[in-house]
N, C-alpha and C positions, 0 to 999 in steps of 0.2 A: 161673487157678486156683487163688486164693484163698492160693498163696504168696507172699512177701515179695517185690517187685520196686521198684524207680524204672526210671520213664521218661525219654525225652527231655525231656518239661518240663519236670518235678522235677529233673533234673536242670540243666538249663540258670540255674532258678529257683533255684537252693543250690550251687552250684557256685566260692559265695567259701571258700580256704581246701582245697581240696580235692584229692589227687591221684589220675591215672588211671592205671589198666593195662587194658591190648588186654583178657585174660581168658585164661581156659583154652580147652580144643579149643573148648568150646561156645559162646566166647565173638563177638561179632559178626566183627572181624576174620578168625578164623579159621574162622569157619565162611560167610566167601565164600573166602581160599585154598583149602578144600575144595571148593567148589563151581564151584572157575574163573573168579573175574570177573575181572577184564581188574587189569591193577597199575594202569592207571589209576583206577577204581575203589576201590581199598586206597584209593592215595594222597587220594584225595580224604575219603574218610572220616577214616583218619588225624588229615588236617588239619578234620573239624570237632570231632576232639577238643580236640587241640589250642587251637581255638579256644576251649572250654570252658575247657580244664583249663592250656592256656597252652603254650608247644612244650618249657619246662625241667618239666612236671610231667605231663606224659602218657608214656609206658613202651607200650614191646613188650614183653609179659610173652610168658616161653620156660619150658616145663615138660621134669621129665626121666621121663613114665610112658609110657614102651614098650609097655603093652599098651592104649593108648589107639591105634589103629590109624593115628591122623593125626597125631599126636604131630610124629615125625619130620620129615616134609616139611612141615606150618606150621612149626615151629623153621627150619628149612632158610631156607623163604621171608623170615619176620623176622628172620633175621641178615644177607643178603642186602640186604635192605630197607635194613638201619640202616647196614649197609657203604656201600650206595648213594648212601641223601639224609643219614643221620647221627642216622637220628630215634634215643631212646638206648633198650636195652635194658633189661631188667630180668631177673633169676631170681627164681623159684618153685619152691613146692613146696604144691601143694595138702595140706593136712593134716587128718588129722581124727580124729584120736588121737597120745596123745603118747611110745609107743616102739610098736617095729614089732610086741612080741607082744601087744599089744591089737588087733591087725587083728578075731580073731573076736567080739569081746567087739563091736568097733563093729558088724561084720554081720549080729548076734544084732540091736542094738538098731538098726538099720537094719527089717531084719525086721519086729520090731515096731513102727514107726513106718507101715509102709508095711500092714500087716495080712495082709503075705503069711509063708508058710511057707518053711524055707530048703529044704526039697526044689525049692521051684518053678524050674524053671528062667531064666523069662522076665526072673525079677526083677530089679530092678540093685543090683547087686553091687560092692565095689570091693577082696575078697578077692586078685584075684591080682596088686594094687600097693601099692606102701611109699607110705604116707598117712602118714604118723611126720613130729614133727618134727625135721629131720635135723639135723645139726650144720655147721657153718662149712665144718668139712674137706669133709665131704662134696658139700656140696654146690659146692664149689671141685670137686672133680675131676670132679664131674658134666658141669659146666658150664667146663670146660678149656679147652673151642674158643671160649668166649667170657666171656673175663675181667671186660669194660667191664659185665658183666650183674651181675656178681655185685659189683663197688665199686660200684651204681647202688644197691647192698638198702644199703648205706652210708649211700650220700647220701640215701637217700631216708626212710634212721632220723635220723639229723640233720637235714633238716626239720621234724621232727615236732616239735609240745610238748604236748604233751596232758601236764591236770593234771586230777587224777578225786579230788576230795575224799570223805575217808573216811568213815567216825560217824554220814554223814546217808542220810536217805528218799531216793533219787533215782526214785521210785515215782510216775510219773504220775498224779495225780486227774482222773477224769471223771467228766462231770456224766451222771447218767442222764436218761435219758428220761420226760417225767412218766408216761408210762402205767406205765415201768417203773420210777419211784420209789416210785410205790404200790403196786406190786406188792410190792419189795422191806420198804418199811416194815409193808406187814399178816403179810408174814411174820414181820419182827423183832418185830412186836408175840404172831405167834400161838405162839412158843415163848418169849417174855419171862421168862411163868412158869411152864416146865413144868421140873421135878425136873434133867433131863439139860441144861440150858441149862447153860452156861460163860460167865460174866458177861466182858466184853470190858476190862472195867478194872476195878479197885478201889472207883473210887470210887461 
């Protein structure tokens, strides 16, 4: 469908140093719960992911978005699985904007991105939920029924060692196919002497 994605082959090829979460209501495990797959089948899928990430680095993800109809059922099932088999839980919040006051702006941008009017009753919208970055206090209150899920957010953060160098250009360079390179060169030559052309460098 043109959207970025990672398939299972890519996941298995580049699994080193990754931490996996089971996903939101649209994730594979959540879909299996919603459609009534057996516990044994769901366990097998969890074990598949544990084989990729390791038992200590794959978490069952719970969220509190009650406007998503299946969320309570999914949370209840995952919490029960965690208690029964010791699978680690983690509490997350889908975040699409900084503060809850930003939800209308996000909704508008979503319409622009999808090319649909605000009045379209069939468009995707998050306007009824809270998809802001929630405070640690709010998250602790929301997930008071699963304190280990909150504790694991800190454990995950402590496992991550990420250094992003600043002051460097990190945009990759892609070579053009010969035909495209010829078209690009022809275009550059055609505008080079134009009075409206802005030079790319002072050299």
